[in-house]
PASEBA-1860 file (N, C-alpha, C; in nm, 3 decimals):
! residues 304
1> MSTALQYL> 0.084/-0.121/0.000/0.000/0.000/0.000/0.087/0.125/0.000 ~ 0.188/0.128/0.089/0.273/0.247/0.097/0.353/0.267/-0.031 ~ 0.394/0.155/-0.095/0.469/0.167/-0.221/0.380/0.225/-0.331 ~ 0.257/0.175/-0.340/0.164/0.227/-0.440/0.135/0.375/-0.416 ~ 0.122/0.413/-0.289/0.098/0.553/-0.255/0.218/0.640/-0.293 ~ 0.338/0.585/-0.273/0.459/0.658/-0.310/0.462/0.684/-0.460 ~ 0.429/0.582/-0.539/0.428/0.599/-0.684/0.320/0.699/-0.726 ~ 0.206/0.697/-0.656/0.098/0.790/-0.689/0.145/0.934/-0.666
9> FDALSVGS> 0.208/0.959/-0.552/0.254/1.095/-0.525/0.370/1.134/-0.616 ~ 0.455/1.038/-0.653/0.561/1.066/-0.750/0.502/1.112/-0.883 ~ 0.399/1.038/-0.928/0.335/1.072/-1.055/0.268/1.209/-1.049 ~ 0.200/1.237/-0.938/0.133/1.367/-0.924/0.234/1.481/-0.917 ~ 0.346/1.458/-0.847/0.447/1.562/-0.833/0.512/1.595/-0.967 ~ 0.558/1.491/-1.037/0.621/1.513/-1.168/0.519/1.568/-1.267 ~ 0.400/1.508/-1.268/0.297/1.554/-1.360/0.253/1.697/-1.335 ~ 0.257/1.741/-1.209/0.220/1.879/-1.178/0.317/1.978/-1.243
17> LYALGALG> 0.446/1.948/-1.236/0.546/2.035/-1.300/0.525/2.038/-1.452 ~ 0.503/1.920/-1.510/0.480/1.914/-1.655/0.352/1.989/-1.692 ~ 0.248/1.976/-1.609/0.121/2.043/-1.639/0.137/2.195/-1.636 ~ 0.209/2.247/-1.535/0.232/2.391/-1.528/0.313/2.440/-1.647 ~ 0.416/2.362/-1.687/0.496/2.400/-1.804/0.414/2.398/-1.931 ~ 0.332/2.293/-1.948/0.249/2.283/-2.068/0.145/2.394/-2.073 ~ 0.091/2.431/-1.957/-0.008/2.538/-1.952/0.055/2.671/-1.994 ~ 0.180/2.696/-1.951/0.248/2.819/-1.992/0.267/2.827/-2.142
25> IALIFGVM> 0.299/2.714/-2.204/0.315/2.711/-2.350/0.179/2.728/-2.418 ~ 0.077/2.660/-2.366/-0.056/2.665/-2.427/-0.118/2.803/-2.419 ~ -0.091/2.878/-2.310/-0.146/3.013/-2.298/-0.100/3.101/-2.413 ~ 0.029/3.093/-2.448/0.082/3.176/-2.556/0.037/3.124/-2.691 ~ 0.038/2.992/-2.709/-0.005/2.937/-2.837/-0.152/2.969/-2.863 ~ -0.232/2.970/-2.756/-0.374/2.994/-2.773/-0.405/3.130/-2.833 ~ -0.327/3.233/-2.796/-0.359/3.368/-2.844/-0.271/3.413/-2.960 ~ -0.156/3.346/-2.983/-0.066/3.391/-3.089/-0.030/3.283/-3.190
33> RLVNFAHG> -0.074/3.158/-3.164/-0.033/3.045/-3.248/0.119/3.037/-3.255 ~ 0.184/3.067/-3.142/0.330/3.067/-3.133/0.373/2.963/-3.030 ~ 0.460/2.872/-3.071/0.526/2.782/-2.977/0.653/2.853/-2.931 ~ 0.653/2.900/-2.808/0.763/2.982/-2.757/0.872/2.891/-2.701 ~ 0.974/2.863/-2.784/1.080/2.774/-2.742/1.179/2.843/-2.647 ~ 1.157/2.969/-2.617/1.238/3.036/-2.514/1.176/3.023/-2.376 ~ 1.065/2.950/-2.366/0.993/2.936/-2.239/1.084/2.878/-2.130 ~ 1.159/2.774/-2.163/1.249/2.714/-2.066/1.360/2.807/-2.023
41> DVMTFAVF> 1.407/2.891/-2.114/1.514/2.985/-2.080/1.462/3.100/-1.993 ~ 1.336/3.136/-2.009/1.274/3.233/-1.917/1.273/3.177/-1.776 ~ 1.240/3.048/-1.764/1.242/2.981/-1.635/1.382/2.987/-1.574 ~ 1.483/2.957/-1.655/1.621/2.956/-1.606/1.664/3.095/-1.562 ~ 1.634/3.195/-1.643/1.674/3.333/-1.610/1.610/3.377/-1.478 ~ 1.483/3.341/-1.458/1.412/3.384/-1.338/1.478/3.330/-1.212 ~ 1.517/3.203/-1.213/1.577/3.147/-1.091/1.722/3.191/-1.074 ~ 1.786/3.236/-1.180/1.924/3.282/-1.167/1.933/3.416/-1.094
49> VLIAPTIE> 1.820/3.484/-1.072/1.828/3.605/-0.990/1.860/3.571/-0.845 ~ 1.849/3.442/-0.810/1.888/3.400/-0.676/2.040/3.402/-0.658 ~ 2.112/3.407/-0.767/2.258/3.399/-0.763/2.317/3.533/-0.801 ~ 2.393/3.593/-0.713/2.465/3.716/-0.746/2.590/3.680/-0.826 ~ 2.618/3.749/-0.936/2.737/3.717/-1.016/2.864/3.770/-0.951 ~ 2.889/3.726/-0.828/3.006/3.773/-0.753/3.064/3.656/-0.675 ~ 3.141/3.684/-0.571/3.207/3.580/-0.494/3.107/3.503/-0.410 ~ 3.147/3.387/-0.363/3.054/3.296/-0.295/2.994/3.357/-0.170
57> AVTRLWVG> 3.072/3.431/-0.092/3.019/3.489/0.032/2.905/3.585/0.003 ~ 2.920/3.665/-0.102/2.813/3.759/-0.139/2.692/3.683/-0.191 ~ 2.718/3.570/-0.260/2.607/3.490/-0.309/2.521/3.440/-0.195 ~ 2.586/3.393/-0.088/2.509/3.345/0.027/2.428/3.460/0.088 ~ 2.487/3.576/0.094/2.416/3.693/0.148/2.299/3.729/0.058 ~ 2.321/3.721/-0.074/2.218/3.757/-0.172/2.095/3.668/-0.155 ~ 2.117/3.539/-0.140/2.006/3.447/-0.126/1.941/3.460/0.010 ~ 2.021/3.468/0.115/1.966/3.468/0.249/1.907/3.601/0.292
65> AWPTPLLV> 1.932/3.707/0.217/1.886/3.840/0.259/1.737/3.859/0.236 ~ 1.676/3.777/0.148/1.534/3.797/0.117/1.445/3.710/0.204 ~ 1.342/3.768/0.263/1.239/3.683/0.327/1.171/3.597/0.220 ~ 1.121/3.482/0.262/1.064/3.387/0.166/0.954/3.446/0.078 ~ 0.855/3.517/0.133/0.751/3.573/0.045/0.807/3.669/-0.059 ~ 0.902/3.755/-0.018/0.961/3.850/-0.112/1.044/3.778/-0.217 ~ 1.115/3.674/-0.175/1.195/3.597/-0.270/1.107/3.534/-0.377 ~ 1.000/3.469/-0.334/0.911/3.403/-0.430/0.848/3.504/-0.524
73> LSVLAVGA> 0.795/3.614/-0.469/0.732/3.716/-0.552/0.832/3.778/-0.649 ~ 0.956/3.797/-0.605/1.059/3.856/-0.691/1.090/3.765/-0.809 ~ 1.105/3.636/-0.782/1.135/3.542/-0.890/1.018/3.534/-0.989 ~ 0.896/3.528/-0.938/0.779/3.525/-1.027/0.769/3.653/-1.109 ~ 0.799/3.766/-1.046/0.793/3.894/-1.118/0.897/3.901/-1.228 ~ 1.017/3.849/-1.200/1.122/3.849/-1.303/1.078/3.765/-1.423 ~ 1.022/3.646/-1.397/0.974/3.563/-1.507/0.866/3.632/-1.588 ~ 0.768/3.694/-1.518/0.660/3.762/-1.589/0.710/3.882/-1.668
81> LLSVLAEW> 0.798/3.963/-1.607/0.848/4.083/-1.675/0.934/4.046/-1.796 ~ 1.019/3.944/-1.782/1.102/3.904/-1.896/1.016/3.854/-2.010 ~ 0.912/3.778/-1.979/0.823/3.727/-2.083/0.746/3.841/-2.151 ~ 0.697/3.937/-2.073/0.627/4.052/-2.130/0.722/4.136/-2.214 ~ 0.845/4.154/-2.167/0.944/4.231/-2.243/0.973/4.164/-2.376 ~ 0.982/4.031/-2.376/1.006/3.958/-2.501/0.891/3.981/-2.598 ~ 0.768/3.981/-2.546/0.653/4.005/-2.634/0.655/4.146/-2.690 ~ 0.687/4.245/-2.606/0.684/4.384/-2.648/0.796/4.416/-2.747
89> VLFRRLRK> 0.916/4.365/-2.721/1.031/4.398/-2.805/1.035/4.313/-2.931 ~ 1.002/4.185/-2.919/1.025/4.092/-3.030/0.897/4.043/-3.096 ~ 0.814/3.974/-3.021/0.703/3.901/-3.084/0.593/3.993/-3.135 ~ 0.578/4.111/-3.076/0.475/4.203/-3.125/0.504/4.246/-3.269 ~ 0.631/4.255/-3.300/0.670/4.296/-3.436/0.663/4.182/-3.536 ~ 0.637/4.061/-3.487/0.632/3.944/-3.575/0.492/3.885/-3.583 ~ 0.392/3.960/-3.540/0.257/3.905/-3.539/0.205/3.872/-3.679 ~ 0.249/3.948/-3.778/0.203/3.922/-3.915/0.300/3.834/-3.992
97> ASPATAMI> 0.407/3.791/-3.925/0.503/3.702/-3.991/0.450/3.559/-3.989 ~ 0.515/3.472/-4.064/0.474/3.332/-4.068/0.505/3.265/-3.934 ~ 0.432/3.159/-3.900/0.461/3.088/-3.775/0.605/3.039/-3.766 ~ 0.662/2.998/-3.879/0.801/2.951/-3.878/0.897/3.063/-3.839 ~ 0.871/3.184/-3.887/0.956/3.298/-3.852/0.951/3.328/-3.704 ~ 0.830/3.330/-3.647/0.816/3.356/-3.504/0.880/3.246/-3.421 ~ 0.869/3.121/-3.467/0.929/3.010/-3.393/1.081/3.021/-3.394 ~ 1.139/3.056/-3.509/1.285/3.074/-3.517/1.329/3.189/-3.427
105> ASFALGFV> 1.248/3.295/-3.422/1.280/3.408/-3.333/1.280/3.364/-3.187 ~ 1.189/3.273/-3.150/1.188/3.225/-3.011/1.312/3.142/-2.982 ~ 1.357/3.061/-3.079/1.484/2.989/-3.061/1.597/3.088/-3.039 ~ 1.602/3.193/-3.122/1.709/3.293/-3.110/1.704/3.362/-2.974 ~ 1.585/3.395/-2.927/1.571/3.458/-2.795/1.625/3.366/-2.686 ~ 1.595/3.238/-2.697/1.647/3.142/-2.599/1.798/3.140/-2.596 ~ 1.862/3.143/-2.713/2.008/3.144/-2.718/2.065/3.273/-2.660 ~ 1.997/3.385/-2.683/2.042/3.512/-2.626/2.038/3.506/-2.473
113> IQNLLLML> 1.929/3.455/-2.418/1.918/3.444/-2.272/2.024/3.351/-2.216 ~ 2.043/3.237/-2.282/2.145/3.142/-2.235/2.284/3.204/-2.234 ~ 2.320/3.274/-2.340/2.454/3.331/-2.348/2.472/3.450/-2.254 ~ 2.364/3.523/-2.226/2.371/3.628/-2.125/2.401/3.569/-1.988 ~ 2.334/3.460/-1.955/2.361/3.392/-1.828/2.502/3.334/-1.826 ~ 2.547/3.287/-1.941/2.682/3.232/-1.950/2.786/3.339/-1.921 ~ 2.764/3.460/-1.972/2.858/3.570/-1.945/2.858/3.610/-1.799 ~ 2.741/3.607/-1.736/2.730/3.652/-1.598/2.773/3.547/-1.496
121> HSSRPKAV> 2.747/3.419/-1.528/2.762/3.316/-1.426/2.852/3.199/-1.466 ~ 2.897/3.191/-1.590/2.973/3.079/-1.643/2.882/2.957/-1.658 ~ 2.935/2.850/-1.714/2.854/2.731/-1.742/2.849/2.634/-1.625 ~ 2.922/2.661/-1.519/2.925/2.568/-1.405/2.796/2.580/-1.324 ~ 2.730/2.467/-1.294/2.610/2.472/-1.210/2.641/2.531/-1.074 ~ 2.546/2.606/-1.020/2.564/2.671/-0.890/2.472/2.606/-0.787 ~ 2.526/2.585/-0.669/2.447/2.526/-0.561/2.364/2.633/-0.492 ~ 2.238/2.602/-0.469/2.147/2.691/-0.398/2.070/2.608/-0.296
129> NLWPQLNQ> 2.074/2.650/-0.172/2.004/2.578/-0.065/1.900/2.672/-0.006 ~ 1.782/2.673/-0.068/1.682/2.772/-0.029/1.608/2.732/0.098 ~ 1.538/2.622/0.093/1.455/2.580/0.204/1.484/2.433/0.236 ~ 1.593/2.406/0.307/1.630/2.266/0.333/1.526/2.188/0.410 ~ 1.442/2.257/0.486/1.340/2.187/0.564/1.239/2.115/0.476 ~ 1.229/2.157/0.348/1.135/2.092/0.258/1.180/1.953/0.216 ~ 1.306/1.920/0.242/1.355/1.786/0.209/1.329/1.685/0.319 ~ 1.273/1.731/0.431/1.242/1.640/0.540/1.121/1.553/0.503
137> PVEVLGAR> 1.126/1.423/0.539/1.014/1.334/0.504/0.892/1.359/0.592 ~ 0.776/1.339/0.533/0.648/1.352/0.603/0.572/1.221/0.583 ~ 0.514/1.169/0.690/0.443/1.042/0.680/0.297/1.067/0.642 ~ 0.254/1.002/0.533/0.116/1.014/0.484/0.063/0.874/0.460 ~ -0.032/0.830/0.541/-0.096/0.699/0.527/0.007/0.586/0.520 ~ 0.111/0.597/0.600/0.212/0.493/0.606/0.328/0.509/0.511 ~ 0.320/0.605/0.417/0.429/0.630/0.323/0.505/0.755/0.366 ~ 0.637/0.748/0.357/0.721/0.863/0.392/0.756/0.940/0.266
145> LPALQLLT> 0.705/1.063/0.257/0.719/1.144/0.137/0.792/1.273/0.170 ~ 0.877/1.323/0.080/0.940/1.453/0.104/0.835/1.564/0.111 ~ 0.853/1.656/0.201/0.758/1.767/0.214/0.750/1.847/0.085 ~ 0.863/1.856/0.011/0.864/1.931/-0.114/0.769/1.869/-0.216 ~ 0.760/1.737/-0.216/0.669/1.669/-0.309/0.525/1.706/-0.281 ~ 0.489/1.707/-0.155/0.352/1.746/-0.118/0.327/1.893/-0.150 ~ 0.428/1.978/-0.127/0.413/2.120/-0.157/0.395/2.141/-0.307 ~ 0.471/2.068/-0.389/0.459/2.081/-0.534/0.318/2.048/-0.580
153> IAVAALLL> 0.264/1.939/-0.529/0.129/1.897/-0.568/0.026/2.000/-0.522 ~ 0.041/2.048/-0.398/-0.055/2.144/-0.344/-0.051/2.277/-0.420 ~ 0.071/2.327/-0.446/0.084/2.454/-0.518/0.027/2.443/-0.658 ~ 0.059/2.332/-0.726/0.009/2.314/-0.862/-0.144/2.306/-0.862 ~ -0.201/2.233/-0.767/-0.346/2.221/-0.761/-0.412/2.356/-0.736 ~ -0.357/2.433/-0.642/-0.414/2.565/-0.612/-0.403/2.659/-0.732 ~ -0.288/2.657/-0.798/-0.269/2.744/-0.914/-0.362/2.706/-1.028 ~ -0.373/2.577/-1.054/-0.461/2.534/-1.163/-0.606/2.569/-1.131
161> AALAWMLR> -0.646/2.553/-1.005/-0.782/2.591/-0.966/-0.804/2.742/-0.980 ~ -0.703/2.821/-0.939/-0.714/2.967/-0.949/-0.720/3.011/-1.095 ~ -0.638/2.949/-1.179/-0.640/2.985/-1.322/-0.773/2.944/-1.386 ~ -0.823/2.827/-1.347/-0.952/2.783/-1.401/-1.062/2.881/-1.362 ~ -1.059/2.928/-1.236/-1.159/3.025/-1.191/-1.144/3.156/-1.269 ~ -1.018/3.201/-1.285/-0.994/3.326/-1.357/-1.044/3.317/-1.501 ~ -1.016/3.204/-1.566/-1.055/3.189/-1.706/-1.206/3.182/-1.725 ~ -1.276/3.141/-1.621/-1.421/3.126/-1.634/-1.502/3.242/-1.577
169> HTRAGIEM> -1.445/3.316/-1.481/-1.527/3.412/-1.407/-1.474/3.555/-1.412 ~ -1.367/3.582/-1.483/-1.319/3.720/-1.497/-1.322/3.759/-1.644 ~ -1.330/3.889/-1.665/-1.337/3.936/-1.804/-1.210/3.901/-1.880 ~ -1.093/3.921/-1.814/-0.967/3.890/-1.881/-0.959/3.742/-1.916 ~ -1.005/3.656/-1.825/-1.001/3.514/-1.851/-1.094/3.473/-1.964 ~ -1.214/3.530/-1.967/-1.309/3.499/-2.074/-1.254/3.546/-2.208 ~ -1.189/3.662/-2.209/-1.128/3.711/-2.332/-1.016/3.619/-2.379 ~ -0.936/3.567/-2.285/-0.830/3.476/-2.322/-0.886/3.346/-2.379
177> RAAAEDFQ> -0.992/3.294/-2.319/-1.053/3.171/-2.372/-1.113/3.195/-2.509 ~ -1.174/3.311/-2.527/-1.231/3.343/-2.658/-1.122/3.356/-2.763 ~ -1.012/3.421/-2.725/-0.900/3.436/-2.818/-0.838/3.301/-2.852 ~ -0.833/3.209/-2.755/-0.777/3.077/-2.780/-0.865/2.997/-2.878 ~ -0.995/3.020/-2.872/-1.085/2.949/-2.963/-1.082/3.009/-3.104 ~ -1.093/3.142/-3.113/-1.095/3.209/-3.244/-1.050/3.353/-3.223 ~ -0.920/3.378/-3.245/-0.864/3.508/-3.211/-0.923/3.619/-3.297 ~ -0.940/3.596/-3.426/-0.993/3.700/-3.514/-1.137/3.736/-3.477
185> MARGLGVK> -1.217/3.635/-3.446/-1.354/3.662/-3.406/-1.358/3.740/-3.274 ~ -1.268/3.703/-3.181/-1.263/3.773/-3.053/-1.228/3.920/-3.072 ~ -1.133/3.947/-3.161/-1.097/4.086/-3.189/-1.215/4.161/-3.251 ~ -1.288/4.092/-3.338/-1.404/4.155/-3.399/-1.513/4.189/-3.299 ~ -1.516/4.115/-3.188/-1.615/4.140/-3.084/-1.567/4.239/-2.978 ~ -1.450/4.299/-3.000/-1.404/4.405/-2.911/-1.295/4.367/-2.814 ~ -1.243/4.244/-2.822/-1.134/4.204/-2.734/-1.007/4.277/-2.776 ~ -0.939/4.341/-2.681/-0.816/4.414/-2.710/-0.699/4.318/-2.717
193> ANRVIMLA> -0.642/4.306/-2.837/-0.540/4.205/-2.862/-0.418/4.225/-2.774 ~ -0.367/4.347/-2.765/-0.244/4.370/-2.689/-0.260/4.332/-2.542 ~ -0.374/4.365/-2.485/-0.395/4.334/-2.344/-0.401/4.183/-2.320 ~ -0.473/4.112/-2.406/-0.485/3.967/-2.390/-0.351/3.898/-2.408 ~ -0.275/3.940/-2.509/-0.147/3.876/-2.538/-0.047/3.904/-2.426 ~ -0.043/4.028/-2.378/0.050/4.060/-2.269/0.015/3.984/-2.142 ~ -0.113/3.967/-2.113/-0.154/3.890/-1.996/-0.112/3.745/-2.011 ~ -0.129/3.690/-2.132/-0.088/3.551/-2.156/0.062/3.535/-2.135
201> FALSGALA> 0.141/3.630/-2.185/0.286/3.622/-2.167/0.324/3.638/-2.021 ~ 0.258/3.727/-1.949/0.289/3.747/-1.807/0.260/3.621/-1.726 ~ 0.143/3.560/-1.748/0.109/3.438/-1.678/0.205/3.325/-1.713 ~ 0.239/3.316/-1.842/0.331/3.212/-1.885/0.469/3.228/-1.820 ~ 0.520/3.352/-1.815/0.649/3.376/-1.752/0.649/3.348/-1.603 ~ 0.539/3.384/-1.535/0.529/3.357/-1.391/0.523/3.207/-1.364 ~ 0.450/3.133/-1.447/0.445/2.987/-1.432/0.582/2.925/-1.453 ~ 0.655/2.975/-1.555/0.790/2.924/-1.579/0.881/2.948/-1.459
209> ALIGLLMV> 0.872/3.067/-1.400/0.955/3.099/-1.283/0.920/3.010/-1.165 ~ 0.791/2.982/-1.146/0.750/2.895/-1.037/0.805/2.754/-1.055 ~ 0.799/2.703/-1.177/0.857/2.571/-1.204/1.006/2.570/-1.171 ~ 1.075/2.679/-1.208/1.217/2.688/-1.179/1.245/2.683/-1.030 ~ 1.164/2.754/-0.951/1.182/2.751/-0.806/1.164/2.610/-0.750 ~ 1.061/2.540/-0.796/1.036/2.405/-0.747/1.148/2.310/-0.789 ~ 1.198/2.326/-0.910/1.307/2.240/-0.957/1.436/2.267/-0.880 ~ 1.464/2.393/-0.850/1.584/2.426/-0.773/1.579/2.362/-0.635
217> NQTGLVDI> 1.462/2.360/-0.575/1.450/2.296/-0.445/1.466/2.145/-0.452 ~ 1.428/2.085/-0.565/1.446/1.941/-0.581/1.591/1.904/-0.602 ~ 1.663/1.980/-0.687/1.799/1.944/-0.725/1.906/2.015/-0.643 ~ 1.874/2.133/-0.587/1.973/2.212/-0.515/2.071/2.282/-0.606 ~ 2.041/2.288/-0.736/2.132/2.348/-0.833/2.057/2.439/-0.928 ~ 2.128/2.543/-0.976/2.081/2.621/-1.090/2.184/2.606/-1.201 ~ 2.135/2.586/-1.321/2.221/2.558/-1.436/2.163/2.631/-1.556 ~ 2.249/2.688/-1.640/2.198/2.765/-1.753/2.125/2.678/-1.855
225> RMGAPMML> 2.139/2.546/-1.846/2.071/2.456/-1.940/1.954/2.382/-1.875 ~ 1.915/2.421/-1.756/1.812/2.345/-1.684/1.673/2.358/-1.746 ~ 1.649/2.461/-1.824/1.514/2.482/-1.879/1.483/2.398/-2.001 ~ 1.585/2.354/-2.075/1.561/2.284/-2.201/1.486/2.152/-2.184 ~ 1.528/2.063/-2.092/1.452/1.937/-2.078/1.306/1.959/-2.038 ~ 1.282/2.054/-1.947/1.145/2.083/-1.907/1.064/2.138/-2.024 ~ 1.126/2.225/-2.105/1.057/2.281/-2.221/1.016/2.170/-2.318 ~ 1.105/2.074/-2.340/1.075/1.964/-2.433/0.956/1.883/-2.385
233> VAFVATVI> 0.957/1.843/-2.259/0.848/1.760/-2.206/0.718/1.840/-2.204 ~ 0.726/1.968/-2.165/0.605/2.050/-2.161/0.546/2.069/-2.300 ~ 0.632/2.086/-2.401/0.583/2.100/-2.537/0.514/1.972/-2.585 ~ 0.576/1.858/-2.555/0.515/1.730/-2.592/0.380/1.714/-2.523 ~ 0.373/1.753/-2.395/0.247/1.744/-2.322/0.141/1.834/-2.385 ~ 0.183/1.950/-2.433/0.088/2.042/-2.499/0.035/1.980/-2.628 ~ 0.123/1.916/-2.703/0.080/1.851/-2.828/-0.016/1.737/-2.799 ~ 0.015/1.659/-2.695/-0.073/1.548/-2.658/-0.212/1.600/-2.621
241> GGLGSLQG> -0.216/1.707/-2.542/-0.345/1.761/-2.501/-0.422/1.827/-2.612 ~ -0.350/1.872/-2.716/-0.413/1.945/-2.826/-0.369/2.089/-2.824 ~ -0.290/2.130/-2.923/-0.235/2.265/-2.925/-0.347/2.368/-2.918 ~ -0.336/2.460/-2.823/-0.437/2.563/-2.806/-0.539/2.531/-2.699 ~ -0.543/2.406/-2.652/-0.638/2.367/-2.548/-0.571/2.378/-2.412 ~ -0.623/2.464/-2.325/-0.563/2.483/-2.193/-0.586/2.361/-2.103 ~ -0.709/2.309/-2.102/-0.734/2.190/-2.021/-0.660/2.069/-2.077 ~ -0.644/2.065/-2.208/-0.568/1.957/-2.269/-0.422/1.962/-2.230
249> AVLGGLLM> -0.364/2.082/-2.218/-0.225/2.096/-2.178/-0.204/2.041/-2.037 ~ -0.297/2.074/-1.946/-0.287/2.024/-1.809/-0.298/1.872/-1.807 ~ -0.396/1.818/-1.879/-0.414/1.674/-1.883/-0.292/1.606/-1.945 ~ -0.237/1.665/-2.051/-0.118/1.609/-2.115/0.000/1.605/-2.020 ~ 0.019/1.710/-1.942/0.128/1.713/-1.845/0.112/1.607/-1.738 ~ -0.009/1.594/-1.685/-0.034/1.491/-1.583/-0.015/1.351/-1.640 ~ -0.057/1.332/-1.765/-0.042/1.203/-1.830/0.106/1.168/-1.851 ~ 0.186/1.267/-1.892/0.330/1.243/-1.909/0.394/1.205/-1.776
257> GAVSTLLQ> 0.356/1.273/-1.669/0.410/1.240/-1.537/0.371/1.101/-1.493 ~ 0.246/1.063/-1.518/0.199/0.930/-1.477/0.269/0.820/-1.555 ~ 0.281/0.836/-1.686/0.347/0.734/-1.768/0.495/0.723/-1.733 ~ 0.560/0.836/-1.711/0.701/0.835/-1.674/0.724/0.760/-1.543 ~ 0.641/0.786/-1.443/0.653/0.719/-1.314/0.620/0.570/-1.325 ~ 0.518/0.538/-1.404/0.479/0.399/-1.422/0.591/0.319/-1.490 ~ 0.654/0.378/-1.590/0.765/0.310/-1.658/0.882/0.290/-1.561 ~ 0.910/0.390/-1.479/1.018/0.378/-1.382/0.991/0.264/-1.284
265> ALLPQDAR> 0.865/0.241/-1.253/0.831/0.136/-1.157/0.828/-0.002/-1.221 ~ 0.784/-0.012/-1.348/0.759/-0.142/-1.409/0.873/-0.195/-1.494 ~ 0.955/-0.107/-1.547/1.064/-0.154/-1.633/1.167/-0.233/-1.553 ~ 1.227/-0.334/-1.613/1.338/-0.404/-1.545/1.453/-0.307/-1.515 ~ 1.533/-0.343/-1.418/1.642/-0.254/-1.375/1.732/-0.214/-1.491 ~ 1.765/-0.309/-1.578/1.857/-0.281/-1.689/1.793/-0.190/-1.795 ~ 1.661/-0.187/-1.799/1.592/-0.108/-1.903/1.554/0.031/-1.856 ~ 1.572/0.062/-1.728/1.528/0.191/-1.678/1.609/0.307/-1.735
273> AFRDAFLY> 1.731/0.280/-1.778/1.811/0.385/-1.840/1.749/0.432/-1.972 ~ 1.662/0.348/-2.030/1.598/0.381/-2.158/1.452/0.421/-2.138 ~ 1.421/0.467/-2.016/1.283/0.503/-1.985/1.228/0.608/-2.081 ~ 1.308/0.710/-2.111/1.259/0.817/-2.199/1.225/0.765/-2.338 ~ 1.301/0.667/-2.385/1.272/0.608/-2.517/1.135/0.542/-2.516 ~ 1.105/0.468/-2.409/0.973/0.405/-2.397/0.864/0.512/-2.382 ~ 0.895/0.619/-2.309/0.798/0.726/-2.289/0.759/0.790/-2.421 ~ 0.859/0.825/-2.502/0.829/0.892/-2.628/0.773/0.795/-2.732
281> ASVIALLL> 0.802/0.666/-2.718/0.737/0.568/-2.805/0.587/0.564/-2.777 ~ 0.550/0.575/-2.649/0.408/0.579/-2.615/0.344/0.708/-2.665 ~ 0.420/0.818/-2.666/0.369/0.943/-2.722/0.341/0.928/-2.871 ~ 0.434/0.864/-2.942/0.414/0.839/-3.086/0.288/0.757/-3.109 ~ 0.271/0.653/-3.028/0.152/0.568/-3.043/0.024/0.648/-3.021 ~ 0.024/0.734/-2.920/-0.095/0.816/-2.892/-0.124/0.911/-3.007 ~ -0.020/0.973/-3.063/-0.042/1.070/-3.171/-0.080/1.001/-3.301 ~ -0.037/0.875/-3.320/-0.084/0.800/-3.436/-0.233/0.772/-3.425
289> WRPQGLFV> -0.279/0.753/-3.300/-0.421/0.728/-3.278/-0.501/0.857/-3.287 ~ -0.450/0.966/-3.225/-0.519/1.096/-3.228/-0.418/1.204/-3.265 ~ -0.393/1.225/-3.394/-0.292/1.324/-3.435/-0.324/1.466/-3.387 ~ -0.451/1.498/-3.366/-0.491/1.632/-3.324/-0.480/1.651/-3.173 ~ -0.443/1.548/-3.099/-0.437/1.558/-2.954/-0.568/1.516/-2.889 ~ -0.570/1.519/-2.757/-0.688/1.471/-2.685/-0.805/1.567/-2.694 ~ -0.775/1.698/-2.704/-0.881/1.799/-2.715/-0.859/1.877/-2.845 ~ -0.968/1.915/-2.909/-0.961/1.991/-3.033/-1.029/2.126/-3.011
297> TGAQRQRV> -0.953/2.236/-3.032/-1.011/2.369/-3.018/-1.077/2.412/-3.148 ~ -1.153/2.521/-3.138/-1.218/2.574/-3.258/-1.118/2.617/-3.363 ~ -1.003/2.673/-3.320/-0.901/2.716/-3.415/-0.845/2.597/-3.489 ~ -0.825/2.483/-3.422/-0.775/2.365/-3.491/-0.874/2.315/-3.592 ~ -1.003/2.316/-3.559/-1.104/2.272/-3.656/-1.101/2.357/-3.780 ~ -1.078/2.488/-3.763/-1.073/2.577/-3.878/-0.954/2.544/-3.967 ~ -0.837/2.514/-3.905/-0.719/2.484/-3.985/-0.737/2.354/-4.060 ~ -0.807/2.257/-3.997/-0.833/2.131/-4.064/-0.938/2.152/-4.173
END
């Protein structure tokens, strides 16, 4: 029983991170039809504000000087502001360009962010010990689970519930859902494009920063390349859920987490090193069955 419960919480914890990442990608794709491949680098940049580009003693002071609420809000704000700045400086000027052009621009933006961090911090991973108490085990129904795992699940659930409420019960959320279904029709009905797009970028950047904070607490390291693997899995989860579908992105992320954990538990010891190969083989099988993803938005129906 305790082993099964451990696997369940492992799946929920990993799937929660993937779901938040996929939702950040889906928010931008929904209003701009843009797959922002710089999303992972925004996450990396946001958590690197925890590290002062100076000597180690100052770095410890830099991290320890902020109270926890201010630290969290600062990291989220950096992610949101960087994402909004990218939209204002770069993507706004490419709205009438082809999707391939905008996608290449997002790749270029990611490389710019990576090399900026490389100049400031070098390529060596940096150790960060934010909240060591979160690594202490907590007993739940006979299973001993890290407190960080429970926090990850709780934070993701609260955020997803808050976003669902916002999308259904606020004007900005309703406008974003309308834009995700049919952006041109939404504009014709009076939705202000700039406001909706900037809100989508801000939410996406804040979600990326939050994922970075949770990952730093899991690994104890910040690395200029830490965003790329998360971006890849989150993008795959978005495709599985159906590009442009917000609920599909969340479901795709949770599904990726569940399958990944299940493979880790069921594969023989010698085959676990190839877990990702089995994971993406299952993704291929799913997309062969439903190439459009699990959910189909109105915009996808129009393109088909």
